[in-house]
MILUM-748158 format. One record per residue (C-alpha): residue number from 1; residue in one letter; x, y, z. Coordinates in steps of 0.02 Angstrom, whole numbers, plus 50000, padded with zeros to 5 digits. Layout:
N
SITE | i | aa | X | Y | Z
SITE | NUM | A | X | Y | Z
...
% end
This chain:
220
SITE | i | aa | X | Y | Z
SITE | 1 | X | 48574 | 49984 | 50429
SITE | 2 | X | 48655 | 50007 | 50599
SITE | 3 | X | 48842 | 50010 | 50621
SITE | 4 | X | 48838 | 49844 | 50714
SITE | 5 | X | 48734 | 49763 | 50577
SITE | 6 | X | 48865 | 49815 | 50450
SITE | 7 | X | 49005 | 49748 | 50560
SITE | 8 | X | 48912 | 49584 | 50583
SITE | 9 | X | 48895 | 49566 | 50394
SITE | 10 | X | 49081 | 49602 | 50372
SITE | 11 | X | 49125 | 49471 | 50503
SITE | 12 | X | 49010 | 49341 | 50425
SITE | 13 | X | 49088 | 49371 | 50254
SITE | 14 | X | 49263 | 49352 | 50326
SITE | 15 | X | 49216 | 49189 | 50411
SITE | 16 | X | 49160 | 49115 | 50245
SITE | 17 | X | 49328 | 49156 | 50164
SITE | 18 | X | 49457 | 49135 | 50302
SITE | 19 | X | 49538 | 48967 | 50338
SITE | 20 | X | 49454 | 48890 | 50493
SITE | 21 | X | 49618 | 48887 | 50589
SITE | 22 | X | 49646 | 49071 | 50551
SITE | 23 | X | 49476 | 49124 | 50614
SITE | 24 | X | 49495 | 49009 | 50765
SITE | 25 | X | 49660 | 49090 | 50813
SITE | 26 | X | 49588 | 49266 | 50796
SITE | 27 | X | 49437 | 49215 | 50900
SITE | 28 | X | 49554 | 49140 | 51031
SITE | 29 | X | 49650 | 49303 | 51045
SITE | 30 | X | 49488 | 49399 | 51072
SITE | 31 | X | 49430 | 49278 | 51206
SITE | 32 | X | 49598 | 49293 | 51294
SITE | 33 | X | 49585 | 49482 | 51295
SITE | 34 | X | 49408 | 49472 | 51363
SITE | 35 | X | 49463 | 49350 | 51498
SITE | 36 | X | 49606 | 49464 | 51550
SITE | 37 | X | 49480 | 49587 | 51621
SITE | 38 | X | 49576 | 49734 | 51550
SITE | 39 | X | 49421 | 49817 | 51478
SITE | 40 | X | 49342 | 49820 | 51652
SITE | 41 | X | 49497 | 49906 | 51720
SITE | 42 | X | 49499 | 50042 | 51586
SITE | 43 | X | 49444 | 50219 | 51628
SITE | 44 | X | 49257 | 50238 | 51648
SITE | 45 | X | 49126 | 50375 | 51663
SITE | 46 | X | 49164 | 50476 | 51817
SITE | 47 | X | 49353 | 50456 | 51803
SITE | 48 | X | 49464 | 50602 | 51759
SITE | 49 | X | 49529 | 50591 | 51580
SITE | 50 | X | 49717 | 50601 | 51558
SITE | 51 | X | 49775 | 50757 | 51468
SITE | 52 | X | 49863 | 50728 | 51303
SITE | 53 | X | 49956 | 50824 | 51169
SITE | 54 | X | 49978 | 50731 | 51004
SITE | 55 | X | 50013 | 50777 | 50824
SITE | 56 | X | 49889 | 50764 | 50681
SITE | 57 | X | 49925 | 50691 | 50510
SITE | 58 | X | 50002 | 50857 | 50454
SITE | 59 | X | 50120 | 50865 | 50604
SITE | 60 | X | 50020 | 50998 | 50696
SITE | 61 | X | 50016 | 50983 | 50886
SITE | 62 | X | 49841 | 50959 | 50959
SITE | 63 | X | 49807 | 50962 | 51146
SITE | 64 | X | 49656 | 50899 | 51239
SITE | 65 | X | 49663 | 51055 | 51349
SITE | 66 | X | 49643 | 51170 | 51199
SITE | 67 | X | 49500 | 51065 | 51130
SITE | 68 | X | 49409 | 51060 | 51297
SITE | 69 | X | 49413 | 51249 | 51308
SITE | 70 | X | 49298 | 51247 | 51156
SITE | 71 | X | 49175 | 51114 | 51218
SITE | 72 | X | 49157 | 50932 | 51266
SITE | 73 | X | 49275 | 50813 | 51177
SITE | 74 | X | 49230 | 50652 | 51088
SITE | 75 | X | 49379 | 50536 | 51074
SITE | 76 | X | 49380 | 50373 | 50977
SITE | 77 | X | 49529 | 50256 | 50981
SITE | 78 | X | 49565 | 50187 | 50808
SITE | 79 | X | 49673 | 50033 | 50776
SITE | 80 | X | 49729 | 50078 | 50601
SITE | 81 | X | 49689 | 50100 | 50417
SITE | 82 | X | 49717 | 49914 | 50390
SITE | 83 | X | 49565 | 49870 | 50499
SITE | 84 | X | 49400 | 49866 | 50401
SITE | 85 | X | 49297 | 49864 | 50561
SITE | 86 | X | 49383 | 50023 | 50618
SITE | 87 | X | 49357 | 50108 | 50450
SITE | 88 | X | 49171 | 50067 | 50455
SITE | 89 | X | 49165 | 50144 | 50629
SITE | 90 | X | 49253 | 50303 | 50571
SITE | 91 | X | 49131 | 50319 | 50427
SITE | 92 | X | 48985 | 50301 | 50548
SITE | 93 | X | 49058 | 50433 | 50663
SITE | 94 | X | 49084 | 50549 | 50515
SITE | 95 | X | 48900 | 50525 | 50468
SITE | 96 | X | 48855 | 50583 | 50644
SITE | 97 | X | 48987 | 50720 | 50653
SITE | 98 | X | 48866 | 50864 | 50618
SITE | 99 | X | 48749 | 50808 | 50757
SITE | 100 | X | 48897 | 50791 | 50874
SITE | 101 | X | 48961 | 50965 | 50832
SITE | 102 | X | 48785 | 51037 | 50846
SITE | 103 | X | 48798 | 50996 | 51032
SITE | 104 | X | 48955 | 51102 | 51044
SITE | 105 | X | 49076 | 50955 | 51049
SITE | 106 | X | 49247 | 50932 | 50970
SITE | 107 | X | 49294 | 50765 | 50891
SITE | 108 | X | 49460 | 50673 | 50867
SITE | 109 | X | 49519 | 50497 | 50830
SITE | 110 | X | 49679 | 50430 | 50908
SITE | 111 | X | 49783 | 50293 | 50826
SITE | 112 | X | 49956 | 50218 | 50849
SITE | 113 | X | 49986 | 50222 | 50662
SITE | 114 | X | 50107 | 50346 | 50583
SITE | 115 | X | 50052 | 50505 | 50497
SITE | 116 | X | 50062 | 50436 | 50320
SITE | 117 | X | 49936 | 50301 | 50362
SITE | 118 | X | 49825 | 50425 | 50455
SITE | 119 | X | 49822 | 50536 | 50301
SITE | 120 | X | 49766 | 50387 | 50198
SITE | 121 | X | 49631 | 50344 | 50326
SITE | 122 | X | 49566 | 50523 | 50328
SITE | 123 | X | 49564 | 50528 | 50138
SITE | 124 | X | 49486 | 50356 | 50110
SITE | 125 | X | 49353 | 50381 | 50244
SITE | 126 | X | 49320 | 50564 | 50197
SITE | 127 | X | 49341 | 50623 | 50376
SITE | 128 | X | 49311 | 50801 | 50435
SITE | 129 | X | 49400 | 50768 | 50601
SITE | 130 | X | 49585 | 50732 | 50632
SITE | 131 | X | 49671 | 50568 | 50671
SITE | 132 | X | 49806 | 50601 | 50802
SITE | 133 | X | 49963 | 50495 | 50810
SITE | 134 | X | 49987 | 50403 | 50975
SITE | 135 | X | 50163 | 50335 | 50957
SITE | 136 | X | 50186 | 50171 | 51052
SITE | 137 | X | 50007 | 50188 | 51113
SITE | 138 | X | 50060 | 50294 | 51261
SITE | 139 | X | 49896 | 50390 | 51270
SITE | 140 | X | 49796 | 50230 | 51248
SITE | 141 | X | 49895 | 50160 | 51395
SITE | 142 | X | 49844 | 50306 | 51506
SITE | 143 | X | 49662 | 50264 | 51469
SITE | 144 | X | 49699 | 50082 | 51511
SITE | 145 | X | 49660 | 50011 | 51339
SITE | 146 | X | 49830 | 49971 | 51261
SITE | 147 | X | 49872 | 49786 | 51246
SITE | 148 | X | 50010 | 49679 | 51168
SITE | 149 | X | 49964 | 49559 | 51028
SITE | 150 | X | 50013 | 49378 | 51062
SITE | 151 | X | 50147 | 49304 | 50950
SITE | 152 | X | 50028 | 49186 | 50861
SITE | 153 | X | 49914 | 49331 | 50813
SITE | 154 | X | 50062 | 49431 | 50746
SITE | 155 | X | 50098 | 49289 | 50624
SITE | 156 | X | 49919 | 49293 | 50562
SITE | 157 | X | 49926 | 49481 | 50538
SITE | 158 | X | 50085 | 49462 | 50438
SITE | 159 | X | 50000 | 49329 | 50333
SITE | 160 | X | 49873 | 49464 | 50287
SITE | 161 | X | 50019 | 49584 | 50253
SITE | 162 | X | 49983 | 49686 | 50409
SITE | 163 | X | 50147 | 49732 | 50491
SITE | 164 | X | 50115 | 49841 | 50643
SITE | 165 | X | 50300 | 49877 | 50662
SITE | 166 | X | 50287 | 49965 | 50494
SITE | 167 | X | 50116 | 50047 | 50509
SITE | 168 | X | 50150 | 50107 | 50687
SITE | 169 | X | 50332 | 50151 | 50659
SITE | 170 | X | 50392 | 50056 | 50812
SITE | 171 | X | 50412 | 49872 | 50858
SITE | 172 | X | 50301 | 49846 | 51010
SITE | 173 | X | 50154 | 49764 | 50919
SITE | 174 | X | 50030 | 49850 | 51033
SITE | 175 | X | 49856 | 49913 | 50991
SITE | 176 | X | 49715 | 50002 | 51082
SITE | 177 | X | 49554 | 49910 | 51116
SITE | 178 | X | 49416 | 50000 | 51022
SITE | 179 | X | 49363 | 50137 | 51141
SITE | 180 | X | 49250 | 50289 | 51132
SITE | 181 | X | 49243 | 50427 | 51261
SITE | 182 | X | 49152 | 50590 | 51293
SITE | 183 | X | 49255 | 50705 | 51404
SITE | 184 | X | 49165 | 50851 | 51486
SITE | 185 | X | 49247 | 51022 | 51489
SITE | 186 | X | 49301 | 50995 | 51670
SITE | 187 | X | 49404 | 50846 | 51613
SITE | 188 | X | 49290 | 50712 | 51686
SITE | 189 | X | 49236 | 50569 | 51575
SITE | 190 | X | 49049 | 50578 | 51546
SITE | 191 | X | 49034 | 50426 | 51431
SITE | 192 | X | 49148 | 50277 | 51405
SITE | 193 | X | 49133 | 50122 | 51298
SITE | 194 | X | 49276 | 49998 | 51281
SITE | 195 | X | 49259 | 49826 | 51202
SITE | 196 | X | 49397 | 49695 | 51191
SITE | 197 | X | 49302 | 49619 | 51043
SITE | 198 | X | 49352 | 49728 | 50895
SITE | 199 | X | 49200 | 49670 | 50796
SITE | 200 | X | 49081 | 49753 | 50921
SITE | 201 | X | 49057 | 49942 | 50911
SITE | 202 | X | 48915 | 50051 | 50978
SITE | 203 | X | 48819 | 50162 | 50859
SITE | 204 | X | 48880 | 50343 | 50865
SITE | 205 | X | 48701 | 50397 | 50904
SITE | 206 | X | 48730 | 50328 | 51079
SITE | 207 | X | 48843 | 50478 | 51112
SITE | 208 | X | 48704 | 50604 | 51085
SITE | 209 | X | 48607 | 50590 | 51250
SITE | 210 | X | 48767 | 50623 | 51347
SITE | 211 | X | 48815 | 50769 | 51235
SITE | 212 | X | 48641 | 50843 | 51248
SITE | 213 | X | 48647 | 50828 | 51437
SITE | 214 | X | 48814 | 50920 | 51442
SITE | 215 | X | 48746 | 51055 | 51325
SITE | 216 | X | 48595 | 51080 | 51438
SITE | 217 | X | 48707 | 51095 | 51590
SITE | 218 | X | 48808 | 51232 | 51505
SITE | 219 | X | 48651 | 51325 | 51453
SITE | 220 | X | 48572 | 51316 | 51626
% end
């Protein structure tokens, strides 16, 4: 089953259980984010990727410059351990991690959540790649994908016992739109996918043609 098929099944199950007004409010927030046009303004293939230095769940500093010296870099922006759609995506990326690394690429996830929640996410999803902490979503902002949750959506999250001020360790109530990038070793984005609808995620296999093309270019 494809990643999107699994996400569709998860969404359908949620719709059968959630109160209609709850689902309607969440759908409204998604439509508002789509209508804002922010996803279209985010960094795209051909743009230069912003450099970043972030800490992993063990407090170790990780820089994009160091990773790019080893090979192309796959970056996925991850909302948090509380998001089942995001966890399904991480599991799908982990399933493709060997194929990604076979093309010489490095792989990281970036999340605004604090290290303790990233450790849980890595453990629960059995990840072989790190989740880097992007406090206040500053790196997500440089890619153009950070947004502020509307007040009515914050109340719904709290109803589900999701308090972003706690999980992210700061009070801004911001998140990244789900985004996935391949950055070539020269720092230029070779692949970009950003979706304001958090229930829509591309299959990780879609990364492979770009990675194979970059590997061929290095070998030539």
